[in-house]
Phi, psi and omega in degrees: 000339184301312179297322179293320178296315180300316180295320180293320178293319176303316179300315179295323179296325177298320177293338183257032175066035171233070189293338184255007184293140173239133181237141173227146175239118179258133177238125179219179178276146179277177176300159183304327182275002177231094181295156179103182182274151171254124184244132177235136175258127181247145181222137166237107184281338185233152179300140178086350178270140177283146175295127180233166182308129184308316183290347181262330189247343186280137171288174179302315180292320178294319178296316179300316180290323177296318179294320178296315179301315179298316179296321178298316179295311183291324179292325176296319178292319180294320182294320181291328186263350182287131177252134179080003179258121182287320186207131177280139178248125180238135179242125179242115180259103179053047177294347181263013182301133176082007178240167177196182175056228184299323180296321179295321177297317179295322176298315177301316178300314182294321178294321178296320177296318178298326180292349176288336182237358180212158172277125185240125176245124185235128170263122182213156172244009183256124178298327181298329178274315182300331181301333184271000184288144173281325175230133182245117179245146178239129175264128181235144176248144177220144181223140175261012182098337179247320184232136175251131180235147176249148176220161179234133176228146177275134178269118179280168187302324182291334180261357187296317180298321179295319178293320178294321178297322178297320177296321183285316189237351185084357181234123182281346182244015177289125181300317180291322176296317179296319179297316179295319179299315179298322179296317179295316179297321177294319177300317181293327180285333188305000000 
């Protein structure tokens, strides 16, 4: 199964703006005191580079995309093989860490596609990813100096561009931020 898993992850990485990535999955025996297989994921993100252990060579963005690709592959297999389960629930906590621009848009697209067959909950600080959400929630903290409380509110469609502008520029009323936010929301609907 290792070569098939590696090929499937490579395909997903191409979709996530890593067109030249090569993935290998090595399976060997573990030490005598640890029964079972020892599995290593190897990555070569660039042409001409040898595949090396993922945890040693991947940048933050490459690691985030490799983990997302692996989860997409494995969640598809889990969803297909689950019997009696109506819907798979996946939680991604800042899977987009260390990425931006086109890669963030592709991550948002892939997560939205995954949400067609599973419930997907994503924690993100990137407007490019948030634009693809079906429901947009904002977690806010407030403190009176003694107690800090968190709350969650749903962003309705009329406030969504302002929240996206805040993610983009730190300002919810910036005209250029609002224009960019509207452009991202239109792209996501497209």
